[in-house]
C-alpha positions as CSV (number, residue, x, y, z in Angstrom):
1,X,14.8,4.9,-24.9
2,X,11.8,3.2,-23.3
3,X,13.1,-0.2,-24.4
4,X,16.4,0.6,-22.8
5,X,14.8,1.3,-19.5
6,X,12.6,-1.8,-19.7
7,X,15.7,-3.8,-20.3
8,X,17.4,-2.1,-17.4
9,X,14.4,-2.9,-15.2
10,X,14.4,-6.5,-16.3
11,X,18.1,-7.0,-15.7
12,X,18.1,-5.4,-12.3
13,X,14.9,-7.4,-11.5
14,X,16.8,-10.6,-12.2
15,X,19.5,-9.6,-9.8
16,X,16.9,-8.5,-7.3
17,X,15.1,-11.9,-7.3
18,X,18.5,-13.7,-7.2
19,X,20.1,-11.8,-4.4
20,X,17.1,-10.8,-2.3
21,X,17.5,-7.0,-2.8
22,X,14.9,-4.5,-3.8
23,X,17.0,-3.5,-6.8
24,X,17.6,0.1,-5.7
25,X,21.1,-0.9,-4.5
26,X,22.0,-1.2,-8.2
27,X,19.5,1.2,-9.7
28,X,20.3,4.3,-7.5
29,X,23.9,4.5,-8.5
30,X,23.0,3.9,-12.2
31,X,20.4,6.7,-12.1
32,X,23.0,9.0,-10.5
33,X,25.6,8.1,-13.1
34,X,23.1,8.9,-15.8
35,X,22.6,12.4,-14.3
36,X,19.6,12.3,-11.9
37,X,19.9,14.2,-8.6
38,X,20.5,11.9,-5.6
39,X,17.1,12.5,-4.0
40,X,15.2,11.9,-7.3
41,X,17.3,8.8,-7.9
42,X,16.4,7.6,-4.4
43,X,12.7,8.1,-4.8
44,X,12.6,6.5,-8.2
45,X,14.5,3.5,-7.0
46,X,12.2,3.0,-4.0
47,X,9.2,2.9,-6.5
48,X,11.1,0.4,-8.6
49,X,12.0,-1.7,-5.5
50,X,8.2,-2.0,-4.7
51,X,7.6,-3.7,-8.1
52,X,10.7,-5.9,-8.0
53,X,10.0,-7.0,-4.4
54,X,6.4,-8.0,-5.2
55,X,7.7,-10.2,-8.0
56,X,10.5,-11.7,-6.0
57,X,8.3,-12.4,-2.9
58,X,5.8,-14.3,-4.9
59,X,8.4,-16.5,-6.5
60,X,10.2,-17.2,-3.2
61,X,6.9,-17.9,-1.4
62,X,6.2,-20.6,-3.8
63,X,9.7,-22.1,-3.2
64,X,9.2,-21.9,0.6
65,X,12.2,-19.6,1.1
66,X,10.6,-17.2,3.6
67,X,10.9,-17.3,7.4
68,X,7.8,-15.3,8.0
69,X,8.2,-14.2,11.7
70,X,11.7,-12.9,11.0
71,X,10.5,-11.2,7.8
72,X,7.7,-9.3,9.5
73,X,9.9,-8.2,12.4
74,X,12.6,-7.0,10.1
75,X,10.0,-5.1,8.0
76,X,8.3,-3.4,11.0
77,X,11.6,-2.3,12.4
78,X,12.7,-1.1,9.0
79,X,9.5,0.9,8.5
80,X,10.1,2.8,11.7
81,X,13.7,3.5,10.7
82,X,12.6,5.1,7.3
83,X,10.9,7.9,9.2
84,X,14.2,8.8,10.8
85,X,16.1,8.7,7.5
86,X,14.1,11.1,5.4
87,X,14.8,14.2,7.4
88,X,18.5,13.3,7.3
89,X,18.5,13.0,3.5
90,X,16.6,16.3,3.0
91,X,19.0,18.0,5.3
92,X,21.9,16.8,3.2
93,X,20.2,18.1,0.1
94,X,19.5,21.5,1.5
95,X,23.1,21.9,2.5
96,X,24.5,20.6,-0.7
97,X,26.1,17.5,0.8
98,X,23.9,14.9,-0.9
99,X,26.1,14.4,-4.0
100,X,29.2,13.7,-1.9
101,X,27.9,12.1,1.4
102,X,25.5,9.6,-0.2
103,X,28.1,8.1,-2.6
104,X,30.6,7.9,0.2
105,X,28.1,6.1,2.4
106,X,27.5,3.7,-0.4
107,X,31.2,3.0,-0.9
108,X,31.9,2.4,2.8
109,X,28.9,0.1,3.4
110,X,29.4,-1.9,0.2
111,X,33.1,-2.3,0.9
112,X,32.3,-3.8,4.3
113,X,29.7,-6.2,3.1
114,X,31.8,-7.3,0.2
115,X,34.4,-8.3,2.6
116,X,32.0,-10.0,5.0
117,X,30.4,-12.1,2.2
118,X,33.7,-13.2,0.6
119,X,35.7,-13.8,3.8
120,X,33.3,-15.0,6.5
121,X,32.0,-18.6,6.4
122,X,28.4,-19.5,7.0
123,X,27.4,-20.4,10.5
124,X,25.1,-23.4,11.0
125,X,21.8,-22.4,12.4
126,X,18.2,-23.7,12.6
127,X,14.9,-21.8,12.0
128,X,14.3,-22.0,15.8
129,X,17.6,-20.2,16.5
130,X,16.8,-17.6,13.9
131,X,13.4,-16.8,15.4
132,X,14.9,-16.5,19.0
133,X,17.3,-13.7,18.0
134,X,14.7,-11.0,18.5
135,X,17.1,-8.1,19.3
136,X,19.4,-9.0,16.4
137,X,16.4,-9.1,14.0
138,X,15.1,-5.7,15.2
139,X,18.6,-4.1,14.9
140,X,19.2,-5.6,11.4
141,X,15.7,-4.4,10.3
142,X,16.3,-0.9,11.6
143,X,19.7,-0.6,9.9
144,X,18.2,-1.9,6.7
145,X,15.3,0.5,6.9
146,X,17.4,3.6,7.7
147,X,19.8,2.9,4.8
148,X,16.9,2.1,2.5
149,X,15.4,5.5,2.9
150,X,18.8,7.2,3.0
151,X,20.3,5.6,-0.1
152,X,17.1,4.7,-2.1
153,X,17.7,0.9,-1.7
154,X,15.4,-1.9,-0.6
155,X,17.6,-2.6,2.4
156,X,18.1,-6.2,1.3
157,X,21.7,-5.4,0.3
158,X,22.4,-4.8,4.0
159,X,20.0,-7.3,5.6
160,X,20.9,-10.3,3.4
161,X,24.6,-10.3,4.3
162,X,23.8,-9.5,8.0
163,X,21.4,-12.4,8.2
164,X,24.0,-14.7,6.6
165,X,27.1,-13.5,8.5
166,X,25.6,-12.6,12.0
167,X,22.5,-14.9,12.2
168,X,23.8,-17.6,10.0
169,X,20.7,-18.1,7.9
170,X,21.3,-20.0,4.7
171,X,21.5,-17.9,1.6
172,X,18.2,-18.9,0.0
173,X,16.2,-18.4,3.2
174,X,18.0,-15.0,3.7
175,X,17.1,-13.9,0.2
176,X,13.4,-14.9,0.4
177,X,13.0,-13.5,3.9
178,X,14.7,-10.3,3.0
179,X,12.4,-9.6,0.1
180,X,9.3,-9.7,2.3
181,X,10.7,-7.1,4.7
182,X,12.1,-5.1,1.8
183,X,8.6,-4.8,0.3
184,X,7.3,-3.3,3.6
185,X,10.3,-1.0,4.0
186,X,10.4,0.4,0.4
187,X,6.6,1.0,0.4
188,X,6.9,3.2,3.6
189,X,10.0,4.9,2.3
190,X,8.5,5.7,-1.1
191,X,5.3,7.2,0.4
192,X,7.3,9.4,2.7
193,X,9.3,10.8,-0.2
194,X,6.6,10.9,-2.9
195,X,4.5,13.6,-1.0
196,X,7.3,16.1,-1.4
197,X,9.6,14.9,-4.3
198,X,8.7,15.2,-8.0
199,X,9.9,12.2,-10.1
200,X,9.3,10.9,-13.6
201,X,6.6,8.4,-12.9
202,X,6.6,7.1,-16.5
203,X,10.3,6.2,-16.1
204,X,9.5,4.5,-12.8
205,X,6.6,2.4,-14.1
206,X,8.7,1.4,-17.2
207,X,11.4,0.2,-14.9
208,X,8.9,-1.7,-12.8
209,X,7.4,-3.4,-15.9
210,X,10.8,-4.9,-16.5
211,X,11.2,-5.8,-12.8
212,X,8.0,-7.8,-12.6
213,X,9.4,-10.3,-15.1
214,X,13.0,-10.2,-14.1
215,X,12.3,-10.8,-10.4
216,X,10.6,-14.1,-11.2
217,X,13.5,-15.3,-13.3
218,X,16.1,-14.3,-10.6
219,X,14.2,-16.1,-7.8
220,X,14.0,-19.3,-9.8
221,X,17.7,-19.1,-10.6
222,X,18.5,-19.5,-6.8
223,X,17.4,-23.1,-7.0
224,X,20.2,-23.9,-9.5
225,X,23.1,-22.7,-7.4
226,X,24.6,-23.6,-4.0
227,X,24.5,-21.1,-1.0
228,X,28.2,-20.6,-1.4
229,X,27.8,-19.7,-5.0
230,X,25.1,-17.1,-4.3
231,X,27.3,-15.6,-1.6
232,X,30.3,-15.4,-3.9
233,X,28.3,-13.7,-6.7
234,X,26.8,-11.3,-4.2
235,X,30.2,-10.3,-2.9
236,X,31.5,-9.7,-6.4
237,X,28.4,-7.6,-7.2
238,X,29.3,-5.5,-4.1
239,X,32.9,-5.0,-5.3
240,X,31.8,-4.1,-8.8
241,X,29.3,-1.5,-7.5
242,X,31.9,-0.1,-5.1
243,X,34.3,0.4,-8.1
244,X,31.6,2.1,-10.1
245,X,30.8,4.5,-7.2
246,X,34.4,5.4,-6.8
247,X,34.5,6.3,-10.5
248,X,31.5,8.5,-10.0
249,X,33.2,10.4,-7.1
250,X,36.0,11.2,-9.5
251,X,33.5,12.3,-12.2
252,X,34.3,9.3,-14.4
253,X,30.6,8.5,-15.0
254,X,31.1,6.5,-18.2
255,X,33.7,4.3,-16.6
256,X,31.4,3.7,-13.6
257,X,28.4,2.7,-15.8
258,X,30.7,0.5,-18.0
259,X,32.1,-1.3,-14.9
260,X,28.7,-2.1,-13.4
261,X,27.2,-2.9,-16.8
262,X,30.1,-5.3,-17.6
263,X,29.6,-7.3,-14.5
264,X,25.8,-7.5,-15.1
265,X,26.4,-8.8,-18.6
266,X,28.9,-11.4,-17.5
267,X,26.7,-12.6,-14.7
268,X,23.6,-12.8,-16.9
269,X,25.7,-14.6,-19.5
270,X,26.8,-17.2,-17.0
271,X,23.2,-17.7,-15.9
272,X,22.1,-18.2,-19.5
273,X,25.0,-20.6,-20.2
274,X,24.3,-22.7,-17.1
275,X,20.5,-22.9,-17.9
276,X,21.3,-24.1,-21.4
277,X,23.7,-26.7,-20.1
278,X,21.2,-27.9,-17.5
279,X,18.5,-28.3,-20.1
280,X,20.8,-30.1,-22.4
281,X,21.8,-32.5,-19.6
282,X,18.2,-33.0,-18.7
283,X,17.3,-33.8,-22.3
284,X,20.1,-36.5,-22.5
285,X,19.0,-38.2,-19.2
């Protein structure tokens, strides 16, 4: 069973590094589908997101994919927002709303961002323009932080598409910048939960072990694909996750896990195929 969790951590870590998400966006629904209570799934996913974000940040830093001023402002705004989210989540749990409201929130948010990524074109923008949008940055960071602590995600699954669609940042820069702010947000979110919520730390660290390697692989993969391709795959990931959550709401957990797992296998298969083809072409040249 431990090997299965390591593989899950590695796989989600690849997607984390590739899409600029903490990984909880995928892991939280998976843990809930497996049978973990929402608040436990949220706390475990935040712990996982710390490890996956550290790995991804280092890789994107080396590739110069981070707009640092924007990243820090997003992170600070997000950290503040996490402190508003925790009481909301605990209130949902006390009143028995967590197993319904949290999946519905996921479905609504994911549906919106899937549409925005697949339908809206990138806007042209420079780093100077990005840094001047202070209010936009603060609002995006706050939204990311609130949803991070509410849904057990890194916040990148919200901030990346918002940075692309509203601020017009190119996909690679949005991914690298997001991961820095995600690291700040998930650390604050996890600490706020960990003092009151009991989780399986062994499971968490096993998942993190896989993420540390997967995040490096995912970040390097971004250099092999265009910004439009990254956007397209991200949008398709949202749609697949949305379908899996809808299955969960109707108590079709096996169908939900199978749907998400199938997309991950197909995407990782494509990554592997493309890498093999690139190496073959390089050896011939």
